[in-house]
N, C-alpha and C positions, 0 to 999 in steps of 0.2 A: 603467252608471255611468261618467261621463266621467273620463278620466285623461289627464294630460300627462306624457310620458316624455321626459326630456332625455338627451342624450349629447354627447360631444365635448370635455369639459373635460380638464384635465391640467396638466402642468408644461412650460413653454416658456421659452426664453431671451429676453432683451431683443431686440426687433426681429423676433421670430418671429411665426408665425401659428397660429391655431386656428380650427376651424369647429364651432360648436354647432348641434345639431339638437333640435327639440322636436316630437314627434308626438302629436296628440290622437286619442283613440279613445273609443268607447262611447256609442252612441245619439245621435250628433250629427246635428242637422238643418242647422245653418249656423254659421259662425264669422265674427264681425265683426272687431274689432281684435285683433291679436296683437302681442306685444311681449316684450322682454327687459329685465329689471331686474337690478341687482346690489347686494350688501350687503357692506360690510367691517366688521370689529369696531369698535364704538363709533360707527358711522355709521348713518344711516337708509338704508333701501332707496331707490335712485335709478333713474330711468328711464334706460336705455341707448339704446334705439331701439324704435319701434313701426311697424306697417304696417297699413293698412286692407285690407279685402277687395278693394279695387280697386287696391291696390299703392301707395298714397300713403304715403310714409315720413317719419319724423321722428326726429332724432338729438339726443342730448345734445351740447353744444358740445365736450366733452372727447374725443369719439370721432369727430367729423365728419372725413371724409377718410381714416379708418383702418378703420372698421367698416362693413359693409354688411349690412342686413337684407333678407331675401327670404322668399317663401312659395310653397308648392305647394298650391294649393287642392284639387286632386284627391287629394292625400295627407294633407290636414289637417296640414301640417307647416310650421313656420317655422324659418328658419336665421339664424345670425349669423356672418358671416365676419369674423374679427378679424385685422387685419394690423398690422405695426409696433407690436407690443405693448410696453407699458411696465410697469415694476413697479407703478405706481399703478393699473393695470388689474386687479391681483390682487384677487379677490373671489369670493364665491359668486354665480353667475349663475342667475337664475330666469326661467322662461318663464311668460308670462301670456296668457290668451285669454278673450275675451268670447264665450261659446258659447250658442247656443240648442239645447237637447237635448230629447229626449222627456220628460225629467224637469222641464223648464222652463228659462228663461234664467238664466245665472249667470256669475260671474267665477271662473276656475279658475287654479290655480298648479301648476307643476311642483315636484319635490322639491328642485331646486337642483343645480348642478354646480360643482365648485371649479375655478377658473382661477388658476394661480400663475405669475407672470412673474418670473424670476430675473435679477439684474443681473450 
């Protein structure tokens, strides 16, 4: 059974940094797109950044120049390095992956990790 396990969230001050990790496991044959989304209360979930299997990246305008997404295909892991954090980055961050597994292709989500930026 495919699982995405996130880590790295927490509380940080304005201007600080955090690094999120998301490891996929469980009968995986290949992983296409991987990405990070976030949700704040009262708002819809929004794309933060994503990355193709070949390393092509895409970022929300609000995080360009501050966040960097990367992946380690050998470890089935995607990372999000977040620098110069702002209070408006406070949200629950979710990992997403388009995975082809023994059970079939599907879109998977992590459980979410809280990021809180204090001013």
